[in-house]
ZADO-1210 file (C-alpha; in nm, 4 decimals, padded with zeros to 6 digits):
<atoms>
<atom x="15.9910" y="05.9362" z="02.3820" code="UNK" pos="1"/>
<atom x="15.9514" y="05.7798" z="02.7024" code="UNK" pos="2"/>
<atom x="15.7639" y="05.7908" z="02.9521" code="UNK" pos="3"/>
<atom x="15.7593" y="05.6117" z="03.3072" code="UNK" pos="4"/>
<atom x="15.5063" y="05.6748" z="03.5745" code="UNK" pos="5"/>
<atom x="15.5798" y="05.6183" z="03.9601" code="UNK" pos="6"/>
<atom x="15.2755" y="05.6327" z="04.0994" code="UNK" pos="7"/>
<atom x="15.2951" y="05.6062" z="04.5253" code="UNK" pos="8"/>
<atom x="15.0454" y="05.4108" z="04.7493" code="UNK" pos="9"/>
<atom x="15.0855" y="05.4808" z="05.1304" code="UNK" pos="10"/>
<atom x="14.7420" y="05.3854" z="05.2241" code="UNK" pos="11"/>
<atom x="14.3609" y="05.5676" z="05.3370" code="UNK" pos="12"/>
<atom x="14.3839" y="05.7550" z="05.6964" code="UNK" pos="13"/>
<atom x="14.7198" y="05.8400" z="05.6826" code="UNK" pos="14"/>
<atom x="14.9497" y="05.7366" z="05.9346" code="UNK" pos="15"/>
<atom x="14.7398" y="05.3542" z="06.0164" code="UNK" pos="16"/>
<atom x="14.7322" y="05.3159" z="05.6873" code="UNK" pos="17"/>
<atom x="14.3314" y="05.1738" z="05.7294" code="UNK" pos="18"/>
<atom x="13.9583" y="05.2679" z="05.6704" code="UNK" pos="19"/>
<atom x="13.7258" y="05.2388" z="05.9296" code="UNK" pos="20"/>
<atom x="13.3857" y="05.1375" z="05.8629" code="UNK" pos="21"/>
<atom x="13.0748" y="05.1901" z="06.1547" code="UNK" pos="22"/>
<atom x="12.7863" y="05.0334" z="06.1367" code="UNK" pos="23"/>
<atom x="12.4522" y="05.2617" z="06.3784" code="UNK" pos="24"/>
<atom x="12.7808" y="05.4795" z="06.4895" code="UNK" pos="25"/>
<atom x="12.9186" y="05.1255" z="06.6399" code="UNK" pos="26"/>
<atom x="13.2843" y="04.9780" z="06.4519" code="UNK" pos="27"/>
<atom x="13.2087" y="04.7261" z="06.2788" code="UNK" pos="28"/>
<atom x="13.5166" y="04.6460" z="06.0815" code="UNK" pos="29"/>
<atom x="13.8482" y="04.7544" z="05.9847" code="UNK" pos="30"/>
<atom x="14.0564" y="04.7524" z="05.6021" code="UNK" pos="31"/>
<atom x="14.4159" y="04.7791" z="05.6901" code="UNK" pos="32"/>
<atom x="14.6285" y="04.8365" z="05.3855" code="UNK" pos="33"/>
<atom x="14.9830" y="04.7357" z="05.2632" code="UNK" pos="34"/>
<atom x="15.2046" y="05.0276" z="05.1462" code="UNK" pos="35"/>
<atom x="15.3769" y="05.1502" z="05.1208" code="UNK" pos="36"/>
<atom x="15.3482" y="05.0813" z="04.7634" code="UNK" pos="37"/>
<atom x="15.5381" y="05.2574" z="04.4831" code="UNK" pos="38"/>
<atom x="15.3359" y="05.1602" z="04.1623" code="UNK" pos="39"/>
<atom x="15.5683" y="05.1949" z="03.8296" code="UNK" pos="40"/>
<atom x="15.4324" y="05.1726" z="03.4801" code="UNK" pos="41"/>
<atom x="15.5724" y="05.3168" z="03.1396" code="UNK" pos="42"/>
<atom x="15.5322" y="05.4263" z="02.7214" code="UNK" pos="43"/>
<atom x="15.7365" y="05.4446" z="02.4336" code="UNK" pos="44"/>
<atom x="15.6523" y="05.7215" z="02.1893" code="UNK" pos="45"/>
<atom x="15.7895" y="05.7164" z="01.8076" code="UNK" pos="46"/>
<atom x="15.7029" y="05.9353" z="01.5453" code="UNK" pos="47"/>
<atom x="15.8536" y="05.9807" z="01.1966" code="UNK" pos="48"/>
<atom x="15.7331" y="06.2228" z="00.9745" code="UNK" pos="49"/>
<atom x="15.7865" y="06.2726" z="00.6083" code="UNK" pos="50"/>
<atom x="15.6903" y="06.5795" z="00.3629" code="UNK" pos="51"/>
<atom x="15.7285" y="06.7055" z="00.0115" code="UNK" pos="52"/>
<atom x="15.6514" y="07.0205" z="-00.1888" code="UNK" pos="53"/>
<atom x="15.5489" y="06.9801" z="-00.5379" code="UNK" pos="54"/>
<atom x="15.4716" y="07.2662" z="-00.7822" code="UNK" pos="55"/>
<atom x="15.2445" y="07.2299" z="-01.0257" code="UNK" pos="56"/>
<atom x="15.2567" y="07.5091" z="-01.1899" code="UNK" pos="57"/>
<atom x="15.3336" y="07.8250" z="-01.0935" code="UNK" pos="58"/>
<atom x="15.0290" y="07.8942" z="-00.9231" code="UNK" pos="59"/>
<atom x="14.9107" y="07.5865" z="-00.7497" code="UNK" pos="60"/>
<atom x="15.1800" y="07.3634" z="-00.4812" code="UNK" pos="61"/>
<atom x="15.0842" y="07.0410" z="-00.3623" code="UNK" pos="62"/>
<atom x="15.2502" y="06.9437" z="-00.0414" code="UNK" pos="63"/>
<atom x="15.1726" y="06.5521" z="00.0370" code="UNK" pos="64"/>
<atom x="15.3450" y="06.3443" z="00.3645" code="UNK" pos="65"/>
<atom x="15.2350" y="06.1033" z="00.5800" code="UNK" pos="66"/>
<atom x="15.3175" y="06.0340" z="00.9703" code="UNK" pos="67"/>
<atom x="15.3931" y="05.7338" z="01.1144" code="UNK" pos="68"/>
<atom x="15.3004" y="05.7722" z="01.5136" code="UNK" pos="69"/>
<atom x="15.4114" y="05.3388" z="01.7200" code="UNK" pos="70"/>
<atom x="15.2543" y="05.3854" z="02.0879" code="UNK" pos="71"/>
<atom x="15.3846" y="05.0711" z="02.3516" code="UNK" pos="72"/>
<atom x="15.2311" y="05.0590" z="02.7102" code="UNK" pos="73"/>
<atom x="15.5416" y="04.8376" z="02.8969" code="UNK" pos="74"/>
<atom x="15.4907" y="04.7253" z="03.2949" code="UNK" pos="75"/>
<atom x="15.9365" y="04.7429" z="03.4295" code="UNK" pos="76"/>
<atom x="16.0423" y="04.5438" z="03.6872" code="UNK" pos="77"/>
<atom x="15.8740" y="04.5991" z="04.0790" code="UNK" pos="78"/>
<atom x="15.8495" y="04.5163" z="04.4152" code="UNK" pos="79"/>
<atom x="15.5325" y="04.4671" z="04.6418" code="UNK" pos="80"/>
<atom x="15.4613" y="04.5642" z="04.9585" code="UNK" pos="81"/>
<atom x="15.5587" y="04.2340" z="05.0800" code="UNK" pos="82"/>
<atom x="15.8646" y="04.1971" z="04.8928" code="UNK" pos="83"/>
<atom x="15.6945" y="04.0955" z="04.5876" code="UNK" pos="84"/>
<atom x="15.8983" y="04.0971" z="04.2561" code="UNK" pos="85"/>
<atom x="15.6735" y="04.1329" z="03.9252" code="UNK" pos="86"/>
<atom x="15.8500" y="04.0384" z="03.6200" code="UNK" pos="87"/>
<atom x="15.9068" y="04.3348" z="03.3463" code="UNK" pos="88"/>
<atom x="15.6390" y="04.3375" z="03.0568" code="UNK" pos="89"/>
<atom x="15.8033" y="04.5189" z="02.7390" code="UNK" pos="90"/>
<atom x="15.5344" y="04.4667" z="02.5271" code="UNK" pos="91"/>
<atom x="15.1600" y="04.4877" z="02.6464" code="UNK" pos="92"/>
<atom x="15.0164" y="04.6352" z="02.2778" code="UNK" pos="93"/>
<atom x="15.1425" y="04.8327" z="02.0543" code="UNK" pos="94"/>
<atom x="14.9703" y="05.0826" z="01.7894" code="UNK" pos="95"/>
<atom x="15.0554" y="05.1984" z="01.4944" code="UNK" pos="96"/>
<atom x="14.8661" y="05.4971" z="01.3674" code="UNK" pos="97"/>
<atom x="14.9549" y="05.6713" z="01.0189" code="UNK" pos="98"/>
<atom x="14.8572" y="05.9959" z="00.9484" code="UNK" pos="99"/>
<atom x="14.8132" y="06.1486" z="00.6383" code="UNK" pos="100"/>
<atom x="14.8692" y="06.4784" z="00.5499" code="UNK" pos="101"/>
<atom x="14.7825" y="06.7253" z="00.2423" code="UNK" pos="102"/>
<atom x="14.7992" y="07.0649" z="00.2014" code="UNK" pos="103"/>
<atom x="14.7739" y="07.2864" z="-00.0950" code="UNK" pos="104"/>
<atom x="14.8017" y="07.6671" z="-00.2090" code="UNK" pos="105"/>
<atom x="14.6634" y="07.8869" z="-00.4988" code="UNK" pos="106"/>
<atom x="14.7968" y="08.1587" z="-00.6586" code="UNK" pos="107"/>
<atom x="14.4474" y="08.3367" z="-00.7795" code="UNK" pos="108"/>
<atom x="14.5763" y="08.6543" z="-00.9444" code="UNK" pos="109"/>
<atom x="14.9676" y="08.4764" z="-01.0065" code="UNK" pos="110"/>
<atom x="15.0945" y="08.7481" z="-00.8705" code="UNK" pos="111"/>
<atom x="15.1430" y="08.6280" z="-00.5423" code="UNK" pos="112"/>
<atom x="14.8439" y="08.8690" z="-00.4037" code="UNK" pos="113"/>
<atom x="14.6309" y="08.6485" z="-00.3035" code="UNK" pos="114"/>
<atom x="14.6371" y="08.2911" z="-00.2247" code="UNK" pos="115"/>
<atom x="14.3981" y="08.0339" z="-00.1316" code="UNK" pos="116"/>
<atom x="14.5385" y="07.7238" z="00.0583" code="UNK" pos="117"/>
<atom x="14.3675" y="07.3812" z="00.2130" code="UNK" pos="118"/>
<atom x="14.5089" y="07.1744" z="00.4228" code="UNK" pos="119"/>
<atom x="14.3947" y="06.8575" z="00.5692" code="UNK" pos="120"/>
<atom x="14.5335" y="06.5642" z="00.7840" code="UNK" pos="121"/>
<atom x="14.4510" y="06.3080" z="01.0551" code="UNK" pos="122"/>
<atom x="14.6031" y="06.3608" z="01.4680" code="UNK" pos="123"/>
<atom x="14.5635" y="06.0180" z="01.6734" code="UNK" pos="124"/>
<atom x="14.5521" y="06.0256" z="02.0490" code="UNK" pos="125"/>
<atom x="14.8170" y="06.0414" z="02.2398" code="UNK" pos="126"/>
<atom x="14.8058" y="05.7618" z="02.5766" code="UNK" pos="127"/>
<atom x="14.8598" y="05.8799" z="02.9515" code="UNK" pos="128"/>
<atom x="15.1485" y="05.7262" z="03.0408" code="UNK" pos="129"/>
<atom x="15.0139" y="05.5647" z="03.2843" code="UNK" pos="130"/>
<atom x="14.7328" y="05.3395" z="03.0626" code="UNK" pos="131"/>
<atom x="14.9205" y="05.0511" z="03.1538" code="UNK" pos="132"/>
<atom x="14.8774" y="05.0746" z="03.5214" code="UNK" pos="133"/>
<atom x="14.5307" y="04.9074" z="03.4273" code="UNK" pos="134"/>
<atom x="14.5974" y="04.5669" z="03.4045" code="UNK" pos="135"/>
<atom x="14.8958" y="04.6609" z="03.7033" code="UNK" pos="136"/>
<atom x="14.9755" y="04.3700" z="03.8741" code="UNK" pos="137"/>
<atom x="15.1682" y="04.5621" z="04.1668" code="UNK" pos="138"/>
<atom x="14.8408" y="04.8646" z="04.1599" code="UNK" pos="139"/>
<atom x="14.8121" y="05.1819" z="04.3695" code="UNK" pos="140"/>
<atom x="14.4474" y="05.1685" z="04.4786" code="UNK" pos="141"/>
<atom x="14.3518" y="05.5183" z="04.4638" code="UNK" pos="142"/>
<atom x="13.9371" y="05.4417" z="04.7164" code="UNK" pos="143"/>
<atom x="13.8535" y="05.2509" z="04.9145" code="UNK" pos="144"/>
<atom x="13.6900" y="04.9151" z="04.8746" code="UNK" pos="145"/>
<atom x="13.3021" y="05.0498" z="04.7595" code="UNK" pos="146"/>
<atom x="13.1447" y="04.6857" z="04.8616" code="UNK" pos="147"/>
<atom x="13.1655" y="04.6105" z="05.2635" code="UNK" pos="148"/>
<atom x="13.0709" y="04.2526" z="05.2865" code="UNK" pos="149"/>
<atom x="12.8077" y="04.2047" z="05.6066" code="UNK" pos="150"/>
<atom x="13.0039" y="03.9551" z="05.8830" code="UNK" pos="151"/>
<atom x="12.9015" y="03.5865" z="05.9462" code="UNK" pos="152"/>
<atom x="12.7403" y="03.5690" z="06.2832" code="UNK" pos="153"/>
<atom x="12.9202" y="03.4734" z="06.6151" code="UNK" pos="154"/>
<atom x="12.8619" y="03.0530" z="06.6400" code="UNK" pos="155"/>
<atom x="12.6570" y="02.9187" z="06.9149" code="UNK" pos="156"/>
<atom x="12.7669" y="02.7811" z="07.2177" code="UNK" pos="157"/>
<atom x="12.8210" y="02.4820" z="07.3011" code="UNK" pos="158"/>
<atom x="12.5345" y="02.2526" z="07.5200" code="UNK" pos="159"/>
<atom x="12.6045" y="02.1370" z="07.8289" code="UNK" pos="160"/>
<atom x="12.4224" y="01.8400" z="07.8714" code="UNK" pos="161"/>
<atom x="12.4136" y="01.5046" z="07.6638" code="UNK" pos="162"/>
<atom x="12.0674" y="01.3747" z="07.5732" code="UNK" pos="163"/>
<atom x="12.0381" y="01.0571" z="07.8158" code="UNK" pos="164"/>
<atom x="12.3710" y="01.1040" z="07.9798" code="UNK" pos="165"/>
<atom x="12.4305" y="01.0775" z="08.3526" code="UNK" pos="166"/>
<atom x="12.4237" y="01.3914" z="08.5947" code="UNK" pos="167"/>
<atom x="12.7683" y="01.4462" z="08.7635" code="UNK" pos="168"/>
<atom x="12.9216" y="01.3032" z="08.4661" code="UNK" pos="169"/>
<atom x="13.1883" y="01.4493" z="08.3110" code="UNK" pos="170"/>
<atom x="13.2429" y="01.7301" z="08.0796" code="UNK" pos="171"/>
<atom x="13.3215" y="01.6268" z="07.7224" code="UNK" pos="172"/>
<atom x="13.2099" y="01.2402" z="07.7048" code="UNK" pos="173"/>
<atom x="13.0177" y="01.0500" z="07.5250" code="UNK" pos="174"/>
<atom x="12.7361" y="00.7403" z="07.6747" code="UNK" pos="175"/>
<atom x="12.8925" y="00.4583" z="07.7158" code="UNK" pos="176"/>
<atom x="13.2325" y="00.6201" z="07.7413" code="UNK" pos="177"/>
<atom x="13.5256" y="00.5472" z="08.0177" code="UNK" pos="178"/>
<atom x="13.6438" y="00.7784" z="08.3095" code="UNK" pos="179"/>
<atom x="14.0022" y="00.8955" z="08.1830" code="UNK" pos="180"/>
<atom x="13.9428" y="00.6703" z="07.8584" code="UNK" pos="181"/>
<atom x="14.2489" y="00.7059" z="07.5969" code="UNK" pos="182"/>
<atom x="14.1765" y="01.0253" z="07.4352" code="UNK" pos="183"/>
<atom x="14.1714" y="01.0531" z="07.0873" code="UNK" pos="184"/>
<atom x="14.4586" y="01.1328" z="06.8621" code="UNK" pos="185"/>
<atom x="14.5735" y="01.5165" z="06.6786" code="UNK" pos="186"/>
<atom x="14.4204" y="01.5377" z="06.3489" code="UNK" pos="187"/>
<atom x="14.7058" y="01.6018" z="06.0886" code="UNK" pos="188"/>
<atom x="14.8020" y="01.9342" z="06.0250" code="UNK" pos="189"/>
<atom x="14.7000" y="02.1728" z="05.6863" code="UNK" pos="190"/>
<atom x="14.9080" y="02.1750" z="05.4162" code="UNK" pos="191"/>
<atom x="15.1103" y="02.4793" z="05.4447" code="UNK" pos="192"/>
<atom x="14.9784" y="02.7528" z="05.2391" code="UNK" pos="193"/>
<atom x="15.0790" y="02.9348" z="04.9657" code="UNK" pos="194"/>
<atom x="15.4012" y="03.1444" z="04.9451" code="UNK" pos="195"/>
<atom x="15.4323" y="03.5080" z="04.7243" code="UNK" pos="196"/>
<atom x="15.7442" y="03.5044" z="04.6034" code="UNK" pos="197"/>
<atom x="15.9253" y="03.7806" z="04.7108" code="UNK" pos="198"/>
<atom x="16.1886" y="03.8346" z="04.9806" code="UNK" pos="199"/>
<atom x="16.3916" y="03.4615" z="05.0473" code="UNK" pos="200"/>
<atom x="16.1525" y="03.3549" z="04.8259" code="UNK" pos="201"/>
<atom x="16.2898" y="03.3073" z="04.5128" code="UNK" pos="202"/>
<atom x="16.1726" y="03.2628" z="04.1871" code="UNK" pos="203"/>
<atom x="16.1580" y="02.8561" z="04.0859" code="UNK" pos="204"/>
<atom x="16.3010" y="02.7176" z="03.8010" code="UNK" pos="205"/>
<atom x="16.1512" y="02.6904" z="03.4951" code="UNK" pos="206"/>
<atom x="16.2442" y="02.2499" z="03.3803" code="UNK" pos="207"/>
<atom x="15.9742" y="02.2196" z="03.1535" code="UNK" pos="208"/>
<atom x="15.8273" y="02.4316" z="02.9235" code="UNK" pos="209"/>
<atom x="15.4375" y="02.4029" z="02.6692" code="UNK" pos="210"/>
<atom x="15.3653" y="02.6751" z="02.4389" code="UNK" pos="211"/>
<atom x="15.0286" y="02.8057" z="02.3757" code="UNK" pos="212"/>
<atom x="14.8390" y="02.6597" z="02.0888" code="UNK" pos="213"/>
<atom x="14.7059" y="03.0420" z="01.9111" code="UNK" pos="214"/>
<atom x="14.3414" y="02.9549" z="01.8342" code="UNK" pos="215"/>
<atom x="14.3057" y="02.9808" z="01.4537" code="UNK" pos="216"/>
<atom x="13.9869" y="03.2531" z="01.5488" code="UNK" pos="217"/>
<atom x="14.2169" y="03.5125" z="01.7561" code="UNK" pos="218"/>
<atom x="14.4648" y="03.4521" z="01.3789" code="UNK" pos="219"/>
<atom x="14.2143" y="03.5011" z="01.1751" code="UNK" pos="220"/>
<atom x="14.1251" y="03.8092" z="01.3784" code="UNK" pos="221"/>
<atom x="14.4496" y="03.9522" z="01.4258" code="UNK" pos="222"/>
<atom x="14.4233" y="03.9613" z="01.7702" code="UNK" pos="223"/>
<atom x="14.7516" y="03.9114" z="01.9451" code="UNK" pos="224"/>
<atom x="14.9013" y="04.0752" z="02.3286" code="UNK" pos="225"/>
<atom x="15.0548" y="03.9562" z="02.6188" code="UNK" pos="226"/>
<atom x="14.7988" y="03.7247" z="02.9227" code="UNK" pos="227"/>
<atom x="14.9438" y="03.8145" z="03.3016" code="UNK" pos="228"/>
<atom x="14.8608" y="03.4268" z="03.4982" code="UNK" pos="229"/>
<atom x="14.9071" y="03.4279" z="03.8537" code="UNK" pos="230"/>
<atom x="15.0183" y="03.0198" z="03.8841" code="UNK" pos="231"/>
<atom x="14.9856" y="02.8938" z="04.2560" code="UNK" pos="232"/>
<atom x="15.2870" y="02.6053" z="04.2302" code="UNK" pos="233"/>
<atom x="15.2526" y="02.2721" z="04.3820" code="UNK" pos="234"/>
<atom x="15.6273" y="02.1921" z="04.6457" code="UNK" pos="235"/>
<atom x="15.6430" y="01.9273" z="04.3493" code="UNK" pos="236"/>
<atom x="15.6705" y="02.2141" z="04.0875" code="UNK" pos="237"/>
<atom x="15.3387" y="02.1387" z="03.9011" code="UNK" pos="238"/>
<atom x="15.0905" y="02.4578" z="03.8179" code="UNK" pos="239"/>
<atom x="14.7998" y="02.3048" z="04.0280" code="UNK" pos="240"/>
<atom x="14.5922" y="02.6218" z="04.0164" code="UNK" pos="241"/>
<atom x="14.6131" y="02.9461" z="03.7631" code="UNK" pos="242"/>
<atom x="14.3455" y="03.2328" z="03.7103" code="UNK" pos="243"/>
<atom x="14.3671" y="03.5183" z="03.4629" code="UNK" pos="244"/>
<atom x="14.4875" y="03.8294" z="03.5835" code="UNK" pos="245"/>
<atom x="14.5440" y="04.0619" z="03.2169" code="UNK" pos="246"/>
<atom x="14.2543" y="03.9347" z="03.0223" code="UNK" pos="247"/>
<atom x="14.2625" y="03.8983" z="02.6381" code="UNK" pos="248"/>
<atom x="13.9701" y="03.7352" z="02.5919" code="UNK" pos="249"/>
<atom x="14.0297" y="03.5061" z="02.2633" code="UNK" pos="250"/>
<atom x="14.3571" y="03.3799" z="02.4169" code="UNK" pos="251"/>
<atom x="14.2425" y="03.3450" z="02.7632" code="UNK" pos="252"/>
<atom x="14.1927" y="02.9570" z="02.7407" code="UNK" pos="253"/>
<atom x="14.5372" y="02.9318" z="02.5498" code="UNK" pos="254"/>
<atom x="14.7482" y="03.0839" z="02.8064" code="UNK" pos="255"/>
<atom x="14.5599" y="02.8956" z="03.0845" code="UNK" pos="256"/>
<atom x="14.6245" y="02.5258" z="02.9180" code="UNK" pos="257"/>
<atom x="14.9891" y="02.6215" z="02.7996" code="UNK" pos="258"/>
<atom x="15.0585" y="02.7054" z="03.1808" code="UNK" pos="259"/>
<atom x="14.8708" y="02.4898" z="03.3486" code="UNK" pos="260"/>
<atom x="15.1797" y="02.2026" z="03.2199" code="UNK" pos="261"/>
<atom x="15.4520" y="02.3910" z="03.3604" code="UNK" pos="262"/>
<atom x="15.6817" y="02.2698" z="03.5827" code="UNK" pos="263"/>
<atom x="15.9237" y="02.3715" z="03.8158" code="UNK" pos="264"/>
<atom x="16.2226" y="02.3323" z="04.0767" code="UNK" pos="265"/>
<atom x="16.0460" y="02.2498" z="04.3927" code="UNK" pos="266"/>
<atom x="16.1301" y="02.5984" z="04.6283" code="UNK" pos="267"/>
<atom x="16.3030" y="02.5327" z="04.9393" code="UNK" pos="268"/>
<atom x="16.1736" y="02.7126" z="05.2279" code="UNK" pos="269"/>
<atom x="16.3660" y="02.6294" z="05.5669" code="UNK" pos="270"/>
<atom x="16.4710" y="02.3180" z="05.3702" code="UNK" pos="271"/>
<atom x="16.1584" y="02.1836" z="05.3381" code="UNK" pos="272"/>
<atom x="15.9529" y="02.2134" z="04.9871" code="UNK" pos="273"/>
<atom x="15.6898" y="02.4738" z="04.9858" code="UNK" pos="274"/>
<atom x="15.3585" y="02.6074" z="04.7361" code="UNK" pos="275"/>
<atom x="15.4071" y="02.9729" z="04.5926" code="UNK" pos="276"/>
<atom x="15.2585" y="03.1750" z="04.3728" code="UNK" pos="277"/>
<atom x="15.3903" y="03.3249" z="04.0348" code="UNK" pos="278"/>
<atom x="15.2938" y="03.5566" z="03.8306" code="UNK" pos="279"/>
<atom x="15.3866" y="03.4634" z="03.4998" code="UNK" pos="280"/>
<atom x="15.3388" y="03.5973" z="03.0785" code="UNK" pos="281"/>
<atom x="15.2638" y="03.4655" z="02.7818" code="UNK" pos="282"/>
<atom x="15.2564" y="03.6348" z="02.4448" code="UNK" pos="283"/>
<atom x="15.1016" y="03.5896" z="02.1728" code="UNK" pos="284"/>
<atom x="15.2719" y="03.7904" z="01.8225" code="UNK" pos="285"/>
<atom x="15.1311" y="03.7538" z="01.4813" code="UNK" pos="286"/>
<atom x="15.3939" y="03.6416" z="01.2032" code="UNK" pos="287"/>
<atom x="15.4332" y="03.8939" z="00.9365" code="UNK" pos="288"/>
</atoms>
């Protein structure tokens, strides 16, 4: 059985998609939200059941069975509010739960008039389709941010005079300088800020892949799953920064060590290489 959930979000305070913050009835801050967002999650649910009955004698009948429930939440491919592409994650966690069934009926008189029955079974909680939204990199927020950080005080205005200066001097001049002297060279332009993959920015191709080293402690603890990482790729295709979006504590460091060694083809914007931000996944699977 397949359950899918599309959770739309159109912002707070429709139609402005904003939250206004006041201090003593005076406007202080405004939070603007990109929207609309359509956050997608899903869940595969598979159930197998077997049951049989044995008549021990003309009074006692036994019913024995077993039920296997398999639940697999996943994230389908989706697009964020700014055109970001989020790759599909087919297997986040997998539950394989086995529930026994036991039943018995006993005919006290042997004539079928008075029968005592006994049943025992174990049942598992069915997870909701939005379970995977807890680690969705394209979530639909449901409440305003709980913390409002105070703004920094404005900078003090620059002083007019200079100690040791001359009355009537040139504003902005320096002691011992010459009127009409050469202007200072402008500072070099700052490096371009990373852009997020999506829209016209295509995901770069991986040119060097390094498999993660499965930690021995995680194998011993039978820990497996998918670690989701946000990686920053330099114009040369190197991974210069990586941070965890979805954590599995025993596997996080091994995933980061592998991703930081990956290399990609340069991403071009108007024919110029630019740094990009993208979401990658590292899958750890125990060998059977």
